[in-house]
DOLO-301762 format. One line per 2 residues: number of its first residue (from 1); for each residue x, y, z of N, C-alpha, C, O. Coordinates in steps of 0.001 Angstrom, whole numbers, plus 500000, padded with zeros to 6 digits. Layout:
N
NUM> X:Y:Z:X:Y:Z:X:Y:Z:X:Y:Z  ... $
//
This chain:
228
1> 954097:801069:149829:953063:801931:149258:952367:801261:148076:951149:801355:147924  953172:800571:147228:952604:799912:146055:951643:798812:146468:950577:798645:145875 $
3> 952039:798050:147510:951177:796970:147985:949891:797528:148581:948815:796959:148398  950009:798653:149301:948831:799286:149897:947875:799766:148812:946661:799598:148928 $
5> 948429:800368:147750:947601:800849:146640:946905:799690:145946:945747:799801:145543  947625:798567:145809:947048:797387:145169:945894:796837:146000:944878:796402:145458 $
7> 946064:796862:147334:945017:796379:148233:943770:797249:148136:942649:796743:148095  943979:798574:148100:942859:799508:147975:942127:799278:146662:940897:799266:146615 $
9> 942909:799092:145582:942316:798849:144270:941506:797562:144268:940405:797518:143720  942052:796507:144885:941359:795222:144958:940050:795362:145722:939014:794860:145288 $
11> 940101:796050:146862:938898:796239:147672:937836:797002:146890:936651:796673:146943  938282:798035:146156:937346:798815:145358:936725:798005:144241:935532:798129:143965 $
13> 937538:797168:143593:937031:796323:142507:936014:795313:143027:934977:795086:142404  936318:794713:144167:935409:793727:144761:934107:794408:145170:933021:793879:144935 $
15> 934225:795579:145780:933029:796311:146193:932147:796629:144990:930934:796426:145041  932747:797123:143912:931978:797472:142713:931276:796252:142134:930120:796325:141718 $
17> 931997:795118:142113:931425:793894:141551:930259:793384:142395:929209:793027:141860  930444:793352:143710:929392:792841:144599:928214:793809:144633:927062:793386:144725 $
19> 928500:795097:144561:927425:796101:144547:926534:795916:143320:925308:795973:143414  927168:795695:142171:926398:795485:140942:925556:794216:141050:924416:794182:140585 $
21> 926110:793186:141657:925367:791938:141850:924151:792167:142745:923077:791617:142502  924331:792984:143779:923229:793269:144703:922146:794101:144023:920955:793836:144193 $
23> 922560:795105:143253:921603:795973:142563:920768:795183:141568:919558:795383:141457  921435:794272:140837:920772:793516:139773:920135:792212:140266:919639:791421:139463 $
25> 920147:791990:141570:919564:790784:142170:920142:789505:141560:919417:788598:141152  921477:789471:141515:922122:788226:141104:922249:787282:142288:922690:786141:142151 $
27> 921852:787782:143454:921623:786927:144616:920114:786704:144687:919338:787589:144326  919705:785554:145140:918276:785271:145245:917650:786149:146329:918166:786189:147446 $
29> 916553:786854:146035:915916:787728:147027:915623:787000:148338:914998:785940:148348  916085:787583:149437:915846:787018:150759:916775:785886:151145:916712:785396:152273 $
31> 917649:785455:150221:918517:784302:150497:919806:784730:151195:920274:785857:151034  920369:783806:151974:921642:784048:152651:922768:784060:151623:922792:783238:150707 $
33> 923691:784990:151779:924826:785096:150865:925994:784297:151435:926440:784544:152555  926475:783354:150665:927601:782519:151084:928903:783252:150756:929301:783339:149594 $
35> 929555:783775:151787:930766:784575:151589:931888:783763:150941:932618:784272:150090  932019:782507:151344:933087:781658:150804:932893:781423:149314:933837:781542:148532 $
37> 931670:781088:148923:931386:780852:147505:931575:782124:146686:932090:782082:145569  931154:783252:147250:931278:784525:146542:932750:784898:146365:933153:785362:145298 $
39> 933544:784694:147409:934978:784982:147329:935643:784102:146274:936502:784562:145521  935241:782837:146227:935797:781903:145240:935423:782340:143824:936251:782292:142915 $
41> 934188:782762:143645:933736:783207:142324:934512:784430:141847:934830:784551:140664  934814:785338:142780:935529:786564:142429:937044:786377:142424:937783:787264:141996 $
43> 937501:785220:142901:938932:784938:142907:939705:785727:143941:940856:786103:143717  939062:785980:145091:939712:786752:146156:939486:786046:147492:938775:785043:147563 $
45> 940096:786580:148544:939872:786035:149876:938539:786551:150421:937888:787389:149798  938143:786046:151577:936868:786471:152163:936929:787893:152715:935895:788546:152860 $
47> 938144:788379:153027:938263:789697:153671:937670:790830:152832:936819:791562:153337  938088:791009:151557:937482:792101:150773:935996:791878:150495:935241:792837:150335 $
49> 935578:790611:150438:934158:790313:150226:933347:790758:151435:932296:791383:151294  933844:790432:152623:933138:790834:153847:933111:792358:153976:932099:792929:154382 $
51> 934216:793014:153631:934257:794479:153672:933212:795068:152727:932515:796023:153072  933114:794487:151533:932138:794973:150547:930715:794783:151055:929886:795684:150935 $
53> 930431:793624:151616:929084:793343:152118:928713:794280:153264:927576:794742:153353  929676:794556:154138:929408:795492:155241:929092:796892:154715:928202:797567:155233 $
55> 929818:797322:153691:929546:798637:153099:928165:798666:152450:927459:799671:152519  927791:797563:151825:926496:797505:151142:925332:797471:152126:924218:797871:151789 $
57> 925589:796996:153335:924559:797049:154383:924228:798507:154694:923065:798852:154900  925254:799362:154726:925028:800783:155027:924269:801480:153902:923664:802529:154122 $
59> 924295:800902:152691:923560:801470:151556:922180:800833:151397:921447:801150:150461  921831:799931:152320:920542:799221:152268:920401:798351:151021:919288:798077:150574 $
61> 921525:797922:150466:921492:797028:149308:921643:795569:149725:921338:794658:148956  922114:795362:150944:922274:794028:151530:921753:794094:152965:921920:795109:153642 $
63> 921126:793017:153426:920657:792948:154815:921646:792142:155655:922282:791210:155165  921763:792517:156925:922601:791750:157854:921768:791361:159064:921081:792193:159655 $
65> 921839:790086:159423:921125:789587:160599:922148:789032:161580:922911:788121:161258  922150:789590:162764:923120:789184:163780:923035:787687:164038:921953:787125:164205 $
67> 924194:787064:164067:924352:785617:164293:923938:784765:163089:924038:783539:163133  923474:785411:162015:923060:784652:160831:923854:785030:159582:924075:784191:158709 $
69> 924283:786292:159494:925092:786693:158355:924401:787663:157415:923475:788379:157797  924876:787670:156171:924391:788608:155160:923321:787954:154285:923406:786774:153944 $
71> 922319:788749:153935:921215:788257:153113:920913:789257:151998:921069:790466:152166  920481:788726:150864:920016:789601:149792:918709:790252:150239:917878:789609:150880 $
73> 918533:791517:149902:917272:792191:150236:916118:791532:149481:916328:790874:148462  914929:791711:149979:913759:791128:149334:913229:792079:148260:913565:793263:148238 $
75> 912403:791540:147381:911734:792347:146356:910257:792378:146710:909492:791499:146312  909868:793388:147454:908495:793509:147933:907827:794706:147258:908418:795783:147176 $
77> 906600:794521:146777:905905:795575:146039:905776:796851:146861:906047:797940:146355  905366:796732:148120:905172:797924:148939:906482:798670:149151:906513:799900:149160 $
79> 907565:797912:149322:908880:798544:149511:909298:799339:148279:909766:800471:148399  909130:798747:147092:909568:799450:145879:908663:800642:145574:909122:801639:145015 $
81> 907387:800549:145934:906496:801699:145743:906879:802838:146682:906804:804008:146309  907287:802492:147895:907766:803516:148826:909039:804171:148284:909210:805387:148377 $
83> 909925:803353:147719:911150:803888:147123:910823:804817:145954:911402:805895:145821  909884:804380:145109:909497:805184:143948:908914:806527:144385:909198:807564:143785 $
85> 908100:806494:145427:907505:807732:145946:908589:808659:146498:908568:809866:146257  909534:808083:147238:910625:808878:147801:911498:809464:146700:911944:810608:146788 $
87> 911736:808667:145663:912567:809091:144530:911939:810299:143834:912611:811291:143553  910639:810195:143564:909942:811292:142889:909888:812534:143776:910153:813643:143313 $
89> 909548:812348:145035:909452:813478:145962:910786:814195:146094:910848:815424:146132  911856:813405:146164:913196:813988:146282:913521:814857:145066:913959:815998:145213 $
91> 913305:814314:143868:913680:815057:142661:912815:816296:142437:913304:817316:141952  911554:816211:142782:910709:817399:142658:911138:818472:143663:911030:819668:143392 $
93> 911624:818030:144820:912022:818989:145862:913326:819711:145531:913557:820820:146011  914185:819087:144709:915468:819735:144404:915385:820659:143187:916324:821405:142911 $
95> 914271:820615:142463:914161:821436:141252:914413:822931:141492:915110:823558:140694  913869:823521:142568:914160:824947:142797:915657:825234:142894:916122:826276:142432 $
97> 916415:824309:143495:917867:824487:143612:918543:824355:142243:919529:825035:141957  918001:823475:141409:918527:823339:140051:918356:824655:139296:919281:825121:138631 $
99> 917171:825249:139402:916908:826506:138699:917764:827649:139242:918127:828563:138501  918081:827596:140526:918899:828652:141135:920373:828537:140743:921050:829547:140548 $
101> 920870:827288:140627:922322:827089:140565:922864:826544:139242:924063:826642:138983  922010:825982:138416:922498:825371:137176:923040:826426:136220:922442:827488:136047 $
103> 924166:826126:135609:924744:827014:134605:924230:826614:133227:924064:825432:132928  923986:827607:132408:923411:827372:131083:924238:826376:130274:923683:825501:129609 $
105> 925552:826507:130328:926430:825629:129546:926297:824171:129985:926362:823261:129158  926109:823950:131295:925950:822585:131814:924668:821951:131276:924662:820799:130842 $
107> 923594:822720:131313:922304:822209:130848:922355:821935:129346:921785:820953:128873  923027:822789:128610:923139:822611:127157:923878:821320:126808:923518:820636:125850 $
109> 924901:820992:127577:925650:819745:127350:924749:818538:127593:924740:817596:126801  923993:818568:128686:923074:817469:128996:921981:817357:127938:921597:816254:127549 $
111> 921490:818487:127480:920432:818495:126471:920923:817886:125159:920199:817121:124520  922132:818216:124760:922698:817663:123526:922825:816146:123624:922577:815428:122655 $
113> 923212:815668:124802:923338:814227:125023:921972:813542:124946:921842:812469:124358  920953:814170:125545:919595:813614:125516:919039:813571:124098:918377:812608:123712 $
115> 919307:814604:123335:918831:814653:121952:919442:813522:121131:918778:812919:120288  920708:813247:121390:921387:812165:120681:920797:810808:121058:920597:809951:120197 $
117> 920521:810618:122349:919942:809347:122794:918520:809180:122279:918100:808067:121960  917779:810279:122195:916404:810211:121694:916372:809723:120250:915443:809023:119846 $
119> 917383:810093:119476:917449:809682:118072:917625:808174:117925:917120:807569:116980  918350:807575:118874:918638:806136:118794:917950:805354:119910:918275:804192:120151 $
121> 917000:805993:120589:916369:805381:121758:915692:804055:121496:915761:803150:122328  915031:803923:120341:914290:802693:120057:915196:801483:119879:914734:800344:119957 $
123> 916493:801724:119637:917439:800625:119441:918137:800233:120742:918876:799249:120778  917908:800990:121799:918640:800773:123047:917999:799672:123888:916795:799723:124136 $
125> 918778:798671:124337:918224:797616:125193:917866:798162:126572:918425:799175:126994  916936:797504:127288:916473:797993:128590:917586:798232:129609:917523:799191:130379 $
127> 918608:797366:129621:919679:797543:130608:920421:798856:130378:920795:799537:131332  920634:799212:129102:921304:800477:128789:920375:801660:129057:920821:802724:129487 $
129> 919078:801464:128800:918108:802521:129103:918082:802815:130599:918003:803971:131014  918151:801751:131404:918136:801925:132861:919361:802701:133323:919268:803550:134210 $
131> 920508:802410:132720:921732:803133:133081:921648:804592:132622:922098:805501:133320  921066:804800:131439:920902:806167:130932:919938:806954:131817:920145:808139:132078 $
133> 918884:806281:132274:917909:806890:133181:918591:807283:134489:918391:808385:135002  919395:806370:135018:920112:806613:136265:921094:807774:136093:921212:808630:136970 $
135> 921796:807796:134958:922772:808855:134697:922090:810214:134551:922600:811227:135029  920932:810226:133885:920192:811482:133699:919799:812086:135044:920002:813277:135278 $
137> 919239:811263:135923:918792:811764:137221:919979:812179:138094:919882:813118:138884  921090:811471:137942:922313:811865:138649:922790:813228:138151:923131:814105:138945 $
139> 922809:813397:136832:923295:814653:136248:922410:815839:136637:922908:816929:136915  921093:815615:136655:920183:816692:137064:920434:817054:138527:920449:818230:138890 $
141> 920630:816034:139361:920905:816295:140779:922207:817065:140948:922301:817942:141807  923209:816748:140140:924500:817433:140233:924394:818913:139887:925257:819703:140269 $
143> 923344:819292:139167:923144:820708:138840:922862:821545:140085:922973:822770:140050  922494:820878:141193:922253:821605:142448:923554:822048:143102:923549:822911:143980 $
145> 924678:821453:142674:926005:821719:143260:926058:821282:144731:926849:821803:145518  925210:820327:145080:925140:819859:146470:925510:818377:146514:924714:817542:146087 $
147> 926702:818026:147021:927141:816627:147031:926291:815718:147913:926202:814517:147659  925666:816279:148945:924809:815461:149810:923560:815030:149044:923118:813887:149159 $
149> 922994:815949:148263:921840:815604:147433:922219:814533:146406:921435:813628:146122  923423:814648:145859:923890:813654:144888:924003:812282:145538:923681:811267:144920 $
151> 924459:812255:146779:924600:810994:147506:923233:810363:147776:923068:809150:147648  922264:811185:148149:920903:810685:148397:920323:810099:147114:919735:809017:147120 $
153> 920499:810831:146012:919998:810342:144726:920626:809001:144366:919924:808071:143970  921942:808900:144503:922639:807674:144111:922194:806476:144942:922113:805357:144437 $
155> 921907:806718:146216:921472:805627:147086:920103:805093:146667:919922:803886:146506  919143:806000:146492:917795:805559:146109:917819:804978:144696:917148:803987:144409 $
157> 918597:805605:143825:918684:805161:142434:919158:803714:142332:918619:802932:141549  920162:803364:143123:920684:801995:143101:919636:801000:143582:919526:799897:143047 $
159> 918871:801392:144589:917889:800477:145186:916661:800273:144305:915958:799273:144443  916400:801214:143400:915193:801099:142578:915513:800759:141119:914603:800590:140308 $
161> 916797:800660:140787:917181:800474:139381:916611:799200:138764:916195:799203:137606  916590:798125:139525:916108:796857:138967:914660:796988:138506:914313:796554:137407 $
163> 913814:797590:139348:912406:797760:138982:912264:798663:137764:911510:798347:136843  912984:799788:137749:912872:800715:136621:913344:800046:135330:912785:800292:134261 $
165> 914367:799207:135427:914860:798510:134236:913796:797568:133681:913556:797545:132473  913159:796796:134552:912131:795856:134099:910939:796612:133522:910348:796179:132532 $
167> 910583:797742:134138:909459:798531:133632:909781:799145:132271:908894:799291:131431  911039:799503:132051:911436:800094:130774:911297:799110:129616:911176:799514:128460 $
169> 911313:797821:129933:911148:796814:128884:909773:796913:128227:909581:796483:127090  908819:797490:128965:907466:797605:128438:907248:798812:127544:906173:798974:126968 $
171> 908265:799663:127423:908120:800849:126573:908196:800458:125101:909210:799938:124635  907113:800715:124380:907097:800418:122945:907892:801483:122196:908723:801172:121342 $
173> 907622:802744:122530:908339:803856:121897:909349:804414:122895:909037:805318:123670  910550:803872:122865:911572:804288:123816:912028:805719:123559:912473:806417:124471 $
175> 911910:806144:122309:912326:807505:121966:911515:808532:122757:912037:809573:123156  910232:808228:122981:909369:809146:123730:909850:809292:125171:909701:810351:125780 $
177> 910425:808222:125708:910941:808256:127078:912084:809262:127181:912138:810059:128117  912996:809217:126210:914116:810155:126212:913654:811570:125872:914288:812550:126262 $
179> 912554:811667:125148:912013:812988:124829:911557:813712:126093:911606:814940:126166  911111:812937:127092:910721:813548:128367:911941:814156:129054:911866:815248:129618 $
181> 913057:813445:129003:914294:813990:129569:914651:815298:128861:915011:816293:129490  914541:815260:127556:914850:816434:126741:913943:817603:127112:914400:818741:127223 $
183> 912659:817319:127304:911695:818363:127651:912013:818987:129006:911916:820203:129171  912393:818157:129972:912752:818666:131304:913914:819645:131197:913882:820728:131782 $
185> 914939:819257:130446:916123:820110:130308:915819:821387:129536:916369:822445:129842  914953:821294:128543:914571:822495:127788:913846:823490:128690:914068:824697:128596 $
187> 912977:822978:129566:912268:823857:130500:913249:824497:131487:913110:825669:131837  914245:823718:131933:915255:824275:132844:916034:825377:132138:916302:826433:132712 $
189> 916389:825116:130895:917170:826080:130112:916405:827383:129910:916991:828465:129898  915084:827265:129750:914253:828446:129495:913679:829056:130775:912951:830048:130721 $
191> 914008:828459:131930:913554:829017:133201:912099:828754:133523:911490:829499:134291  911525:827692:132941:910110:827379:133162:909995:826298:134246:909895:825110:133941 $
193> 910011:826719:135489:910065:825771:136605:908785:824945:136733:908856:823732:136936  907624:825578:136618:906354:824854:136768:906213:823772:135700:905771:822660:135986 $
195> 906593:824110:134465:906496:823143:133370:907474:821984:133572:907144:820825:133321  908683:822320:134028:909678:821273:134294:909183:820325:135380:909372:819112:135294 $
197> 908551:820889:136395:908033:820072:137493:906944:819123:137006:906897:817967:137427  906073:819598:136127:904994:818752:135598:905552:817563:134813:905096:816432:134977 $
199> 906540:817830:133961:907124:816750:133150:907906:815785:134038:907858:814571:133840  908622:816330:135014:909394:815499:135939:908460:814585:136737:908753:813411:136959 $
201> 907340:815149:137158:906347:814370:137905:905864:813189:137064:905771:812063:137553  905562:813456:135809:905106:812404:134900:906216:811382:134645:905963:810178:134594 $
203> 907437:811869:134487:908595:811012:134197:908850:810006:135320:909235:808865:135064  908632:810436:136561:908977:809598:137712:907785:808880:138339:907957:808098:139274 $
205> 906581:809136:137835:905405:808478:138399:905341:807020:137950:905461:806713:136764  905149:806136:138915:905040:804703:138631:903645:804230:139015:903210:804405:140153 $
207> 902956:803635:138060:901626:803096:138318:901762:801801:139130:902482:800895:138711  901086:801695:140278:901226:800505:141133:900927:799186:140419:901617:798191:140640 $
209> 899903:799176:139566:899567:797929:138869:900664:797545:137883:900968:796364:137718  901264:798551:137220:902360:798274:136297:903607:797831:137063:904363:796976:136600 $
211> 903810:798425:138241:904947:798029:139076:904802:796583:139526:905780:795837:139561  903583:796191:139868:903338:794809:140303:903626:793826:139172:904232:792777:139395 $
213> 903192:794166:137963:903458:793305:136808:904963:793206:136545:905488:792128:136268  905643:794352:136638:907087:794370:136401:907818:793543:137448:908772:792828:137140 $
215> 907359:793651:138690:907982:792899:139779:907814:791394:139562:908735:790616:139811  906646:791001:139101:906392:789583:138820:907312:789087:137706:907877:787997:137794 $
217> 907457:789904:136652:908363:789536:135556:909801:789451:136052:910539:788526:135713  910184:790436:136860:911552:790473:137367:911870:789281:138250:912932:788671:138123 $
219> 910948:788949:139146:911154:787798:140027:911230:786504:139225:912047:785629:139509  910364:786399:138221:910383:785207:137378:911719:785035:136693:912240:783924:136592 $
221> 912272:786142:136221:913567:786088:135533:914689:785701:136495:915578:784925:136146  914637:786252:137712:915668:785943:138707:915689:784445:139001:916749:783818:139005 $
223> 914513:783880:139246:914439:782460:139590:914742:781573:138390:915295:780483:138539  914377:782046:137195:914651:781272:135985:916150:781201:135714:916673:780160:135316 $
225> 916835:782326:135935:918273:782374:135682:919071:781726:136799:920258:781439:136646  918397:781495:137941:919085:780822:139044:920133:781684:139691:921328:781402:139602 $
227> 919675:782762:140361:920609:783635:141070:921285:782856:142181:920906:781726:142490  922320:783496:142794:923077:782831:143860:922148:782436:144997:922596:781863:145990 $
//
């Protein structure tokens, strides 16, 4: 039993590590992933690495080509704009369920957290802002009490996180970004669905020209740092 638990833990650790690498494009976009090199880097055998890559294919974070192997997904402007549109549409569609099912105490806890982050927002680096953004949208989705909706959010969130992180670097007043989160929660708390929807729409809207600039910056950084 102990050995089985250790194996499960190892597989989970490898999956988490490779998933983070895929999300952050530590593999070169469109490039073949060398399983042997990756296993060596992580200090494990190829078996848990292959298991992790297969799981990531089901999350659309890694591509698989029959007879060729695993490849890092590409960073294409049209693809990320489609993801951004789906992300916004999804969150606007779940708002009625949030208003129906969210408990006041839950929203108050989230609001207190947002207020605290807003106070220190200008000091927060983009990578932490991206994680805070991801956590906020996850927490709002969880207010629906629907685990399937949470799963959908987490999938799209992982696939679009890199772009949102690069775009967040352009925010001069980061505190204002967190203030939008705060405003959404205040509207939920007060039962103002139309107002919450308007702020949420603004919060999740991505300008195509800004997305293109962010994508160019992101790709430049990936190639400069020399991803796998």
